[in-house]
N, CA, C and O atoms as CSV, one atom per row, in Angstrom:
chain,resi,resn,atom,element,x,y,z
A,1,MET,N,N,11.528,12.918,27.748
A,1,MET,CA,C,12.302,12.797,26.410
A,1,MET,C,C,13.605,11.357,26.320
A,1,MET,O,O,14.798,11.321,26.622
A,2,SER,N,N,12.579,10.243,25.718
A,2,SER,CA,C,13.721,8.920,25.570
A,2,SER,C,C,14.998,9.246,24.715
A,2,SER,O,O,15.293,10.180,23.969
A,3,LEU,N,N,15.686,8.016,25.152
A,3,LEU,CA,C,16.474,7.465,24.464
A,3,LEU,C,C,16.398,7.653,22.848
A,3,LEU,O,O,17.037,8.475,22.191
A,4,THR,N,N,15.658,6.893,22.465
A,4,THR,CA,C,15.201,7.138,20.896
A,4,THR,C,C,15.106,8.316,20.310
A,4,THR,O,O,15.743,8.751,19.350
A,5,GLU,N,N,13.929,9.012,21.201
A,5,GLU,CA,C,13.706,10.572,19.998
A,5,GLU,C,C,15.042,11.292,20.380
A,5,GLU,O,O,15.201,12.108,19.472
A,6,VAL,N,N,16.065,11.405,21.245
A,6,VAL,CA,C,17.615,11.746,20.865
A,6,VAL,C,C,18.028,11.371,19.927
A,6,VAL,O,O,18.711,12.231,19.371
A,7,LEU,N,N,17.950,10.129,19.223
A,7,LEU,CA,C,18.726,9.657,18.902
A,7,LEU,C,C,18.462,9.758,17.171
A,7,LEU,O,O,19.370,9.525,16.374
A,8,ILE,N,N,17.259,10.092,16.810
A,8,ILE,CA,C,15.834,10.581,15.881
A,8,ILE,C,C,16.332,11.975,15.474
A,8,ILE,O,O,16.391,12.428,14.331
A,9,ASN,N,N,16.682,12.574,16.638
A,9,ASN,CA,C,17.161,14.240,16.711
A,9,ASN,C,C,18.315,14.182,15.820
A,9,ASN,O,O,18.473,14.523,14.648
A,10,PHE,N,N,19.353,13.468,17.009
A,10,PHE,CA,C,20.805,13.529,16.593
A,10,PHE,C,C,21.154,13.189,15.139
A,10,PHE,O,O,22.087,13.727,14.542
A,11,LEU,N,N,20.291,12.203,14.572
A,11,LEU,CA,C,20.272,11.920,12.844
A,11,LEU,C,C,19.945,12.749,12.127
A,11,LEU,O,O,20.533,13.098,11.104
A,12,ARG,N,N,18.731,13.277,12.671
A,12,ARG,CA,C,18.602,15.018,11.728
A,12,ARG,C,C,19.204,15.660,11.527
A,12,ARG,O,O,19.497,16.157,10.440
A,13,ILE,N,N,19.649,15.882,12.730
A,13,ILE,CA,C,20.729,17.507,12.975
A,13,ILE,C,C,21.739,17.089,12.026
A,13,ILE,O,O,21.946,17.995,11.217
A,14,PHE,N,N,22.633,15.790,11.762
A,14,PHE,CA,C,23.525,15.469,11.299
A,14,PHE,C,C,23.719,15.025,10.467
A,14,PHE,O,O,24.825,15.220,9.963
A,15,PHE,N,N,22.517,13.933,9.641
A,15,PHE,CA,C,22.751,13.453,8.990
A,15,PHE,C,C,20.897,13.554,7.991
A,15,PHE,O,O,20.145,12.614,7.731
A,16,PRO,N,N,20.719,15.027,7.679
A,16,PRO,CA,C,19.000,15.165,7.316
A,16,PRO,C,C,19.174,14.567,6.083
A,16,PRO,O,O,18.324,15.144,5.405
A,17,SER,N,N,19.860,13.599,5.199
A,17,SER,CA,C,19.442,12.614,4.136
A,17,SER,C,C,18.803,11.604,4.544
A,17,SER,O,O,17.861,11.245,3.838
A,18,VAL,N,N,19.130,10.753,5.919
A,18,VAL,CA,C,18.790,9.916,6.656
A,18,VAL,C,C,17.500,9.791,6.751
A,18,VAL,O,O,17.056,10.704,7.448
A,19,ASN,N,N,16.277,8.727,6.185
A,19,ASN,CA,C,15.433,8.699,6.330
A,19,ASN,C,C,14.705,7.994,8.018
A,19,ASN,O,O,14.701,6.817,8.378
A,20,THR,N,N,14.160,9.218,8.763
A,20,THR,CA,C,14.040,8.363,10.026
A,20,THR,C,C,12.855,8.602,10.415
A,20,THR,O,O,12.629,8.768,11.614
A,21,GLY,N,N,11.792,8.670,9.404
A,21,GLY,CA,C,10.408,8.152,9.468
A,21,GLY,C,C,9.582,6.883,9.767
A,21,GLY,O,O,9.992,5.761,9.471
A,22,CYS,N,N,8.745,7.050,10.192
A,22,CYS,CA,C,7.791,6.072,10.172
A,22,CYS,C,C,7.634,4.618,9.151
A,22,CYS,O,O,6.954,4.594,8.125
A,23,ALA,N,N,8.567,3.240,9.791
A,23,ALA,CA,C,8.473,1.930,8.564
A,23,ALA,C,C,7.222,1.820,8.587
A,23,ALA,O,O,6.821,1.335,7.529
A,24,HIS,N,N,6.223,2.098,9.475
A,24,HIS,CA,C,5.099,1.270,9.451
A,24,HIS,C,C,4.737,-0.209,9.373
A,24,HIS,O,O,3.863,-0.788,8.727
A,25,ASP,N,N,6.126,-0.869,10.641
A,25,ASP,CA,C,6.069,-2.403,10.869
A,25,ASP,C,C,4.954,-3.019,11.350
A,25,ASP,O,O,4.671,-4.186,11.079
A,26,LYS,N,N,4.004,-1.977,12.369
A,26,LYS,CA,C,2.966,-2.551,12.978
A,26,LYS,C,C,1.183,-2.621,11.766
A,26,LYS,O,O,0.022,-2.770,12.148
A,27,ILE,N,N,1.638,-2.469,10.567
A,27,ILE,CA,C,0.527,-2.641,9.806
A,27,ILE,C,C,0.814,-3.989,8.866
A,27,ILE,O,O,1.735,-4.263,8.097
A,28,ARG,N,N,-0.715,-4.901,9.383
A,28,ARG,CA,C,-0.553,-6.353,8.645
A,28,ARG,C,C,-0.228,-6.429,7.269
A,28,ARG,O,O,-0.570,-5.374,6.735
A,29,PRO,N,N,0.333,-7.295,6.379
A,29,PRO,CA,C,0.671,-7.486,5.172
A,29,PRO,C,C,-0.705,-8.102,4.145
A,29,PRO,O,O,-0.795,-8.395,2.953
A,30,ASP,N,N,-1.812,-8.108,5.486
A,30,ASP,CA,C,-3.007,-8.910,4.700
A,30,ASP,C,C,-4.203,-8.049,4.694
A,30,ASP,O,O,-5.340,-8.429,4.414
A,31,VAL,N,N,-3.825,-6.779,5.048
A,31,VAL,CA,C,-4.970,-5.945,5.245
A,31,VAL,C,C,-4.898,-4.771,3.734
A,31,VAL,O,O,-3.756,-4.673,3.286
A,32,GLU,N,N,-5.895,-4.001,3.040
A,32,GLU,CA,C,-5.317,-3.259,2.438
A,32,GLU,C,C,-5.498,-1.959,2.480
A,32,GLU,O,O,-5.163,-1.203,1.568
A,33,GLN,N,N,-5.983,-1.644,3.428
A,33,GLN,CA,C,-5.691,-0.209,4.325
A,33,GLN,C,C,-5.696,-0.374,5.709
A,33,GLN,O,O,-6.422,-1.236,6.202
A,34,ALA,N,N,-4.876,0.442,6.513
A,34,ALA,CA,C,-5.248,0.802,7.580
A,34,ALA,C,C,-4.589,1.764,8.284
A,34,ALA,O,O,-3.589,2.122,7.662
A,35,TYR,N,N,-4.787,2.567,9.752
A,35,TYR,CA,C,-3.901,3.240,10.349
A,35,TYR,C,C,-2.950,2.855,10.874
A,35,TYR,O,O,-3.035,1.788,11.481
A,36,CYS,N,N,-1.588,3.626,10.839
A,36,CYS,CA,C,-0.653,3.099,11.687
A,36,CYS,C,C,-0.574,3.936,13.035
A,36,CYS,O,O,-0.534,5.149,13.240
A,37,PRO,N,N,-0.564,2.683,13.988
A,37,PRO,CA,C,-0.667,3.082,15.271
A,37,PRO,C,C,0.075,4.152,15.630
A,37,PRO,O,O,-0.339,5.126,16.258
A,38,ASP,N,N,1.370,3.938,15.159
A,38,ASP,CA,C,2.653,4.315,15.439
A,38,ASP,C,C,2.527,6.362,15.305
A,38,ASP,O,O,2.802,7.207,16.156
A,39,CYS,N,N,1.933,6.549,13.676
A,39,CYS,CA,C,2.181,7.688,13.480
A,39,CYS,C,C,0.725,8.449,13.318
A,39,CYS,O,O,0.320,9.575,13.609
A,40,GLY,N,N,0.092,7.190,12.665
A,40,GLY,CA,C,-1.635,7.879,13.103
A,40,GLY,C,C,-2.033,8.109,11.374
A,40,GLY,O,O,-3.184,8.457,11.110
A,41,LYS,N,N,-1.062,7.904,10.277
A,41,LYS,CA,C,-1.642,8.255,8.994
A,41,LYS,C,C,-1.886,7.098,8.605
A,41,LYS,O,O,-1.458,6.047,9.080
A,42,LEU,N,N,-2.895,7.322,7.334
A,42,LEU,CA,C,-3.552,6.002,6.450
A,42,LEU,C,C,-2.647,5.383,5.667
A,42,LEU,O,O,-2.075,6.109,4.854
A,43,ILE,N,N,-2.332,4.131,5.692
A,43,ILE,CA,C,-0.728,3.260,4.970
A,43,ILE,C,C,-1.982,2.323,3.971
A,43,ILE,O,O,-3.027,1.806,4.366
A,44,GLU,N,N,-1.518,2.354,2.872
A,44,GLU,CA,C,-1.891,1.470,1.493
A,44,GLU,C,C,-0.728,0.100,1.242
A,44,GLU,O,O,0.452,0.158,0.896
A,45,ASN,N,N,-1.442,-0.901,1.515
A,45,ASN,CA,C,-0.031,-2.007,1.291
A,45,ASN,C,C,-0.776,-2.274,-0.439
A,45,ASN,O,O,-1.915,-2.352,-0.900
A,46,GLU,N,N,0.610,-2.345,-0.965
A,46,GLU,CA,C,0.304,-2.653,-2.614
A,46,GLU,C,C,1.305,-3.780,-2.658
A,46,GLU,O,O,2.355,-3.744,-2.016
A,47,TRP,N,N,0.889,-4.945,-3.562
A,47,TRP,CA,C,1.773,-6.212,-4.083
A,47,TRP,C,C,2.372,-5.879,-4.965
A,47,TRP,O,O,1.665,-5.556,-5.919
A,48,TYR,N,N,3.657,-5.777,-5.154
A,48,TYR,CA,C,3.903,-6.112,-6.823
A,48,TYR,C,C,5.027,-7.274,-6.878
A,48,TYR,O,O,5.866,-7.435,-5.992
A,49,ILE,N,N,4.922,-8.049,-8.030
A,49,ILE,CA,C,5.741,-8.457,-8.560
A,49,ILE,C,C,6.321,-8.669,-10.135
A,49,ILE,O,O,5.591,-8.716,-11.125
A,50,THR,N,N,7.673,-8.777,-10.147
A,50,THR,CA,C,8.316,-8.838,-11.432
A,50,THR,C,C,8.220,-9.809,-12.248
A,50,THR,O,O,8.622,-10.821,-11.674
A,51,ARG,N,N,7.853,-10.055,-13.431
A,51,ARG,CA,C,8.086,-10.890,-15.119
A,51,ARG,C,C,8.914,-10.826,-15.511
A,51,ARG,O,O,9.320,-9.720,-15.155
A,52,CYS,N,N,9.673,-11.291,-16.136
A,52,CYS,CA,C,10.620,-11.501,-17.434
A,52,CYS,C,C,9.604,-11.083,-18.834
A,52,CYS,O,O,8.651,-11.704,-19.306
A,53,ALA,N,N,10.235,-9.770,-19.269
A,53,ALA,CA,C,9.296,-9.276,-19.994
A,53,ALA,C,C,9.459,-10.508,-21.900
A,53,ALA,O,O,8.810,-10.423,-22.943
A,54,CYS,N,N,10.505,-11.376,-21.528
A,54,CYS,CA,C,10.609,-12.250,-22.920
A,54,CYS,C,C,9.746,-13.346,-22.462
A,54,CYS,O,O,8.896,-13.426,-23.349
A,55,CYS,N,N,9.508,-14.173,-21.634
A,55,CYS,CA,C,8.899,-15.560,-21.911
A,55,CYS,C,C,7.941,-15.541,-20.315
A,55,CYS,O,O,7.352,-16.506,-19.828
A,56,GLY,N,N,7.989,-14.744,-19.992
A,56,GLY,CA,C,6.843,-14.040,-18.578
A,56,GLY,C,C,6.922,-14.912,-17.441
A,56,GLY,O,O,5.807,-15.022,-16.932
A,57,VAL,N,N,7.686,-15.487,-16.923
A,57,VAL,CA,C,7.836,-16.135,-15.981
A,57,VAL,C,C,8.144,-14.813,-15.024
A,57,VAL,O,O,8.774,-13.763,-15.151
A,58,LYS,N,N,7.323,-15.471,-13.964
A,58,LYS,CA,C,8.113,-14.732,-12.694
A,58,LYS,C,C,9.255,-14.463,-12.329
A,58,LYS,O,O,10.028,-15.246,-12.882
A,59,MET,N,N,9.889,-13.610,-11.543
A,59,MET,CA,C,11.141,-13.531,-10.972
A,59,MET,C,C,11.033,-12.818,-9.727
A,59,MET,O,O,10.253,-11.866,-9.746
A,60,LYS,N,N,11.590,-13.040,-8.730
A,60,LYS,CA,C,11.728,-12.573,-7.349
A,60,LYS,C,C,11.831,-10.934,-7.192
A,60,LYS,O,O,12.834,-10.313,-7.543
A,61,ALA,N,N,10.813,-10.396,-6.691
A,61,ALA,CA,C,11.184,-8.679,-6.781
A,61,ALA,C,C,11.521,-8.610,-5.664
A,61,ALA,O,O,11.211,-9.468,-4.838
A,62,MET,N,N,12.540,-7.120,-5.275
A,62,MET,CA,C,13.203,-6.331,-4.020
A,62,MET,C,C,13.057,-5.193,-4.809
A,62,MET,O,O,12.998,-4.994,-6.022
A,63,VAL,N,N,12.994,-4.187,-3.367
A,63,VAL,CA,C,12.660,-2.734,-3.732
A,63,VAL,C,C,14.237,-2.464,-3.077
A,63,VAL,O,O,14.687,-2.708,-1.957
A,64,LYS,N,N,15.112,-1.599,-4.791
A,64,LYS,CA,C,16.091,-0.954,-4.367
A,64,LYS,C,C,16.184,0.146,-4.899
A,64,LYS,O,O,15.984,0.317,-6.101
A,65,ASN,N,N,16.549,1.203,-3.962
A,65,ASN,CA,C,16.458,2.600,-3.945
A,65,ASN,C,C,14.957,2.642,-4.334
A,65,ASN,O,O,14.841,2.347,-5.524
A,66,GLY,N,N,14.505,2.743,-4.108
A,66,GLY,CA,C,12.878,2.938,-4.405
A,66,GLY,C,C,12.247,2.507,-5.919
A,66,GLY,O,O,11.358,3.065,-6.563
A,67,GLN,N,N,12.714,1.804,-6.108
A,67,GLN,CA,C,12.009,1.599,-7.520
A,67,GLN,C,C,12.147,-0.550,-7.143
A,67,GLN,O,O,12.735,-1.168,-6.256
A,68,ILE,N,N,11.569,-0.863,-7.937
A,68,ILE,CA,C,11.224,-2.588,-7.539
A,68,ILE,C,C,11.669,-2.974,-9.045
A,68,ILE,O,O,11.162,-2.681,-10.127
A,69,VAL,N,N,12.954,-3.839,-8.665
A,69,VAL,CA,C,13.268,-4.421,-9.857
A,69,VAL,C,C,13.611,-6.491,-9.045
A,69,VAL,O,O,13.351,-6.896,-7.912
A,70,PRO,N,N,14.083,-7.068,-9.935
A,70,PRO,CA,C,14.013,-8.176,-9.860
A,70,PRO,C,C,15.626,-8.707,-9.254
A,70,PRO,O,O,16.700,-8.314,-9.710
A,71,GLN,N,N,15.466,-9.563,-8.266
A,71,GLN,CA,C,16.855,-10.028,-7.390
A,71,GLN,C,C,17.820,-10.335,-8.491
A,71,GLN,O,O,18.921,-9.812,-8.316
A,72,GLU,N,N,17.708,-10.970,-9.460
A,72,GLU,CA,C,18.468,-11.486,-10.516
A,72,GLU,C,C,18.592,-10.784,-11.912
A,72,GLU,O,O,17.665,-10.537,-12.684
A,73,HIS,N,N,19.983,-10.501,-12.087
A,73,HIS,CA,C,20.369,-9.663,-13.460
A,73,HIS,C,C,19.364,-10.299,-14.981
A,73,HIS,O,O,18.868,-9.666,-15.914
A,74,TYR,N,N,19.376,-11.767,-14.676
A,74,TYR,CA,C,19.217,-12.578,-16.184
A,74,TYR,C,C,18.176,-13.235,-15.328
A,74,TYR,O,O,18.207,-13.380,-14.106
A,75,CYS,N,N,16.751,-13.810,-16.633
A,75,CYS,CA,C,15.825,-14.593,-16.207
A,75,CYS,C,C,16.596,-16.069,-15.924
A,75,CYS,O,O,17.414,-16.260,-16.823
A,76,SER,N,N,16.584,-16.736,-15.326
A,76,SER,CA,C,16.698,-18.285,-15.542
A,76,SER,C,C,15.995,-18.867,-16.677
A,76,SER,O,O,16.681,-19.652,-17.332
A,77,ASN,N,N,15.091,-18.726,-16.980
A,77,ASN,CA,C,14.307,-19.731,-18.383
A,77,ASN,C,C,14.916,-18.911,-19.285
A,77,ASN,O,O,15.972,-19.497,-19.521
A,78,CYS,N,N,14.888,-17.708,-20.064
A,78,CYS,CA,C,15.271,-17.595,-21.186
A,78,CYS,C,C,16.827,-16.934,-21.071
A,78,CYS,O,O,17.649,-17.169,-21.957
A,79,GLY,N,N,17.095,-16.255,-20.132
A,79,GLY,CA,C,18.148,-15.363,-19.936
A,79,GLY,C,C,17.985,-14.044,-20.300
A,79,GLY,O,O,18.946,-13.283,-20.411
A,80,GLY,N,N,17.051,-13.776,-20.457
A,80,GLY,CA,C,16.924,-11.998,-20.980
A,80,GLY,C,C,16.910,-11.228,-19.808
A,80,GLY,O,O,16.677,-11.723,-18.706
A,81,GLN,N,N,17.251,-9.534,-20.074
A,81,GLN,CA,C,17.909,-9.022,-18.993
A,81,GLN,C,C,16.247,-8.202,-18.790
A,81,GLN,O,O,15.812,-7.976,-17.661
A,82,ASP,N,N,15.648,-7.917,-19.755
A,82,ASP,CA,C,14.246,-6.946,-19.709
A,82,ASP,C,C,13.013,-7.429,-18.753
A,82,ASP,O,O,12.449,-8.491,-19.014
A,83,PHE,N,N,12.696,-6.813,-17.894
A,83,PHE,CA,C,11.514,-6.993,-16.931
A,83,PHE,C,C,10.318,-6.348,-16.751
A,83,PHE,O,O,10.432,-5.178,-17.116
A,84,ILE,N,N,9.041,-6.647,-16.280
A,84,ILE,CA,C,8.151,-6.473,-16.503
A,84,ILE,C,C,7.409,-6.261,-14.852
A,84,ILE,O,O,7.349,-7.314,-14.217
A,85,VAL,N,N,6.812,-4.906,-14.083
A,85,VAL,CA,C,6.552,-5.173,-12.808
A,85,VAL,C,C,5.203,-5.077,-12.844
A,85,VAL,O,O,4.773,-4.195,-13.588
A,86,GLU,N,N,4.592,-5.581,-12.389
A,86,GLU,CA,C,3.105,-5.793,-12.727
A,86,GLU,C,C,2.429,-5.957,-10.743
A,86,GLU,O,O,2.924,-6.617,-9.829
A,87,LYS,N,N,1.017,-4.935,-10.739
A,87,LYS,CA,C,0.721,-4.890,-9.455
A,87,LYS,C,C,-0.430,-5.668,-9.298
A,87,LYS,O,O,-1.449,-5.445,-9.951
A,88,LEU,N,N,-0.335,-6.571,-8.468
A,88,LEU,CA,C,-1.330,-7.852,-7.879
A,88,LEU,C,C,-2.227,-6.847,-6.965
A,88,LEU,O,O,-1.857,-6.015,-6.137
A,89,GLU,N,N,-3.491,-7.196,-7.385
A,89,GLU,CA,C,-4.528,-6.749,-6.722
A,89,GLU,C,C,-4.884,-7.355,-5.337
A,89,GLU,O,O,-5.254,-6.733,-4.342
A,90,LYS,N,N,-4.636,-9.140,-5.516
A,90,LYS,CA,C,-4.232,-9.487,-3.833
A,90,LYS,C,C,-3.487,-10.313,-4.138
A,90,LYS,O,O,-3.164,-10.827,-5.209
A,91,ILE,N,N,-3.250,-10.415,-3.270
A,91,ILE,CA,C,-1.718,-11.723,-2.757
A,91,ILE,C,C,-2.519,-13.196,-2.229
A,91,ILE,O,O,-3.316,-13.482,-1.336
A,92,ASN,N,N,-1.821,-13.917,-3.314
A,92,ASN,CA,C,-2.480,-15.050,-2.764
A,92,ASN,C,C,-0.602,-16.165,-2.615
A,92,ASN,O,O,0.572,-15.846,-2.805
A,93,PHE,N,N,-1.245,-17.369,-2.224
A,93,PHE,CA,C,-0.342,-18.230,-1.935
A,93,PHE,C,C,1.211,-18.457,-2.460
A,93,PHE,O,O,2.370,-18.594,-2.068
A,94,ILE,N,N,0.543,-18.408,-3.400
A,94,ILE,CA,C,1.591,-18.813,-4.717
A,94,ILE,C,C,2.656,-17.761,-5.298
A,94,ILE,O,O,3.774,-17.871,-5.803
A,95,ASP,N,N,1.672,-16.535,-4.951
A,95,ASP,CA,C,2.805,-15.651,-5.491
A,95,ASP,C,C,3.891,-14.934,-4.331
A,95,ASP,O,O,4.955,-14.421,-4.678
A,96,ILE,N,N,3.323,-15.010,-2.617
A,96,ILE,CA,C,4.039,-14.539,-1.918
A,96,ILE,C,C,5.815,-14.855,-1.929
A,96,ILE,O,O,6.699,-14.162,-1.424
A,97,LYS,N,N,5.904,-15.772,-2.473
A,97,LYS,CA,C,7.213,-16.010,-2.510
A,97,LYS,C,C,8.290,-15.238,-3.747
A,97,LYS,O,O,9.507,-15.076,-3.649
A,98,PHE,N,N,7.591,-14.934,-4.638
A,98,PHE,CA,C,7.872,-13.759,-5.298
A,98,PHE,C,C,8.008,-11.917,-5.517
A,98,PHE,O,O,8.870,-11.163,-5.969
A,99,ALA,N,N,6.347,-11.721,-4.787
A,99,ALA,CA,C,6.266,-10.545,-4.630
A,99,ALA,C,C,6.856,-10.007,-3.351
A,99,ALA,O,O,7.286,-10.508,-2.312
A,100,VAL,N,N,6.666,-8.464,-3.965
A,100,VAL,CA,C,7.040,-7.172,-2.653
A,100,VAL,C,C,5.475,-6.642,-2.360
A,100,VAL,O,O,4.431,-6.650,-3.011
A,101,LEU,N,N,5.936,-6.110,-0.837
A,101,LEU,CA,C,5.231,-5.115,-0.395
A,101,LEU,C,C,5.629,-4.006,0.098
A,101,LEU,O,O,6.606,-3.813,0.823
A,102,VAL,N,N,4.515,-2.920,-0.478
A,102,VAL,CA,C,5.362,-1.273,-0.452
A,102,VAL,C,C,4.027,-0.654,0.077
A,102,VAL,O,O,2.895,-0.509,-0.383
A,103,LYS,N,N,4.675,-0.349,1.267
A,103,LYS,CA,C,3.540,0.524,1.950
A,103,LYS,C,C,3.497,2.552,1.772
A,103,LYS,O,O,4.324,3.386,2.143
A,104,HIS,N,N,2.442,2.682,1.207
A,104,HIS,CA,C,2.287,3.801,0.460
A,104,HIS,C,C,1.276,5.063,1.815
A,104,HIS,O,O,0.133,4.872,2.230
A,105,GLU,N,N,2.231,6.268,2.191
A,105,GLU,CA,C,0.724,6.637,2.440
A,105,GLU,C,C,-0.217,7.582,1.885
A,105,GLU,O,O,0.148,8.295,0.950
A,106,VAL,N,N,-1.140,7.650,2.255
A,106,VAL,CA,C,-2.298,7.998,1.172
A,106,VAL,C,C,-2.588,9.003,1.965
A,106,VAL,O,O,-2.905,8.983,3.154
A,107,LEU,N,N,-2.371,10.527,0.709
A,107,LEU,CA,C,-2.468,11.450,1.301
A,107,LEU,C,C,-3.189,12.465,1.382
A,107,LEU,O,O,-2.924,13.431,2.098
A,108,GLU,N,N,-4.375,12.337,0.516
A,108,GLU,CA,C,-5.814,12.795,0.556
A,108,GLU,C,C,-7.237,11.631,0.692
A,108,GLU,O,O,-7.451,10.826,-0.214
A,109,GLU,N,N,-8.275,11.711,2.157
A,109,GLU,CA,C,-8.757,10.732,2.247
A,109,GLU,C,C,-9.826,10.703,0.904
A,109,GLU,O,O,-10.096,11.787,0.386
A,110,LYS,N,N,-10.175,9.978,0.583
A,110,LYS,CA,C,-11.554,9.954,-0.231
A,110,LYS,C,C,-12.975,10.292,0.514
A,110,LYS,O,O,-12.977,9.647,1.563
A,111,TYR,N,N,-13.918,10.882,0.414
A,111,TYR,CA,C,-14.776,11.584,0.947
A,111,TYR,C,C,-15.562,11.848,0.034
A,111,TYR,O,O,-15.274,12.366,-1.045
A,112,CYS,N,N,-17.174,11.320,0.614
A,112,CYS,CA,C,-18.543,11.132,-0.476
A,112,CYS,C,C,-19.380,12.666,-0.311
A,112,CYS,O,O,-19.459,13.191,0.799
A,113,ASP,N,N,-19.729,13.037,-1.017
A,113,ASP,CA,C,-20.564,14.123,-1.087
A,113,ASP,C,C,-21.586,13.930,-0.853
A,113,ASP,O,O,-22.314,14.746,-0.287
A,114,THR,N,N,-22.004,12.557,-1.299
A,114,THR,CA,C,-23.802,12.245,-1.864
A,114,THR,C,C,-23.942,12.083,-0.265
A,114,THR,O,O,-23.097,12.206,0.621
A,115,ILE,N,N,-25.369,11.750,-0.215
A,115,ILE,CA,C,-25.678,11.345,1.276
A,115,ILE,C,C,-27.071,10.074,0.645
A,115,ILE,O,O,-27.904,10.374,-0.211
A,116,LYS,N,N,-27.024,9.345,1.016
A,116,LYS,CA,C,-28.446,8.514,0.867
A,116,LYS,C,C,-29.178,8.199,1.754
A,116,LYS,O,O,-28.659,7.847,2.814
A,117,CYS,N,N,-30.610,8.216,1.630
A,117,CYS,CA,C,-31.687,7.992,2.834
A,117,CYS,C,C,-32.234,7.315,2.793
A,117,CYS,O,O,-33.239,7.950,2.473
A,118,TRP,N,N,-32.753,5.707,2.881
A,118,TRP,CA,C,-34.024,4.815,2.788
A,118,TRP,C,C,-35.251,4.985,3.905
A,118,TRP,O,O,-35.209,5.390,5.066
A,119,GLN,N,N,-35.910,4.703,3.419
A,119,GLN,CA,C,-37.334,4.675,3.928
A,119,GLN,C,C,-38.177,3.532,3.726
A,119,GLN,O,O,-38.717,3.249,2.656
A,120,GLU,N,N,-38.260,2.945,4.703
A,120,GLU,CA,C,-39.347,1.399,4.475
A,120,GLU,C,C,-40.800,2.004,4.162
A,120,GLU,O,O,-41.441,3.015,4.448
A,121,LYS,N,N,-40.929,1.081,3.578
A,121,LYS,CA,C,-42.422,0.945,3.012
A,121,LYS,C,C,-43.887,0.710,4.492
A,121,LYS,O,O,-44.280,-0.251,5.154
A,122,THR,N,N,-44.238,2.129,4.414
A,122,THR,CA,C,-45.568,2.014,5.563
A,122,THR,C,C,-46.714,2.255,5.016
A,122,THR,O,O,-46.763,2.623,3.842
A,123,THR,N,N,-47.710,2.107,5.685
A,123,THR,CA,C,-49.136,2.443,5.536
A,123,THR,C,C,-48.961,3.819,5.886
A,123,THR,O,O,-49.576,4.446,5.023
A,124,GLU,N,N,-48.533,4.483,6.560
A,124,GLU,CA,C,-48.315,5.961,7.066
A,124,GLU,C,C,-47.507,6.991,6.414
A,124,GLU,O,O,-46.294,6.812,6.524
A,125,GLN,N,N,-48.025,8.423,5.510
A,125,GLN,CA,C,-47.566,9.221,4.597
A,125,GLN,C,C,-46.432,9.731,5.935
A,125,GLN,O,O,-46.756,9.955,7.101
A,126,PRO,N,N,-45.276,9.804,5.430
A,126,PRO,CA,C,-44.162,10.664,6.403
A,126,PRO,C,C,-44.329,12.255,5.945
A,126,PRO,O,O,-44.581,12.861,4.904
A,127,LYS,N,N,-44.002,12.616,7.524
A,127,LYS,CA,C,-44.726,14.166,7.281
A,127,LYS,C,C,-43.442,15.075,6.904
A,127,LYS,O,O,-43.510,16.215,6.444
A,128,LEU,N,N,-42.330,14.398,7.167
A,128,LEU,CA,C,-41.409,15.170,6.320
A,128,LEU,C,C,-40.836,15.259,5.201
A,128,LEU,O,O,-39.905,16.020,4.938
A,129,LEU,N,N,-41.476,14.313,4.309
A,129,LEU,CA,C,-40.743,13.913,3.139
A,129,LEU,C,C,-41.856,14.380,1.939
A,129,LEU,O,O,-41.588,14.394,0.738
A,130,ALA,N,N,-43.519,14.861,2.696
A,130,ALA,CA,C,-44.369,15.007,2.041
A,130,ALA,C,C,-43.733,15.813,0.514
A,130,ALA,O,O,-43.747,15.346,-0.625
A,131,GLN,N,N,-43.238,17.060,0.947
A,131,GLN,CA,C,-42.935,17.733,-0.201
A,131,GLN,C,C,-42.111,17.536,-1.395
A,131,GLN,O,O,-41.746,18.305,-2.284
A,132,TYR,N,N,-41.935,16.377,-1.184
A,132,TYR,CA,C,-41.061,15.913,-2.073
A,132,TYR,C,C,-41.965,14.867,-3.113
A,132,TYR,O,O,-41.672,14.867,-4.309
A,133,LEU,N,N,-42.952,14.078,-2.663
A,133,LEU,CA,C,-43.795,13.699,-3.442
A,133,LEU,C,C,-44.678,14.181,-3.956
A,133,LEU,O,O,-45.381,13.523,-4.723
């Protein structure tokens, strides 16, 4: 058992409210989904940005107590307190200054129940598919 595992177990015993789970630090921010090499779970990257609800100016976002909030309490343009959290489909270099990255574990993987099969056109009649023609 390594020293890191001993410290994690110590934290779990005496401080059960402390989150000692995987932080998924090795997941690149430019991919939509990837498997974490540390814990093996499927992780989805989501980018969020905050805007002023009054004038729509972008505000720098941060994660505070699990919620996405602006860093400043007031809009620098109009002075409003209200804000809107907007999810970005893809991040671009202009929004990266204002956006915040949130990594979510994908709980259920999506499987497709439909199987598709294609056949190239040939002069010969297929033997196995003849019953469907």
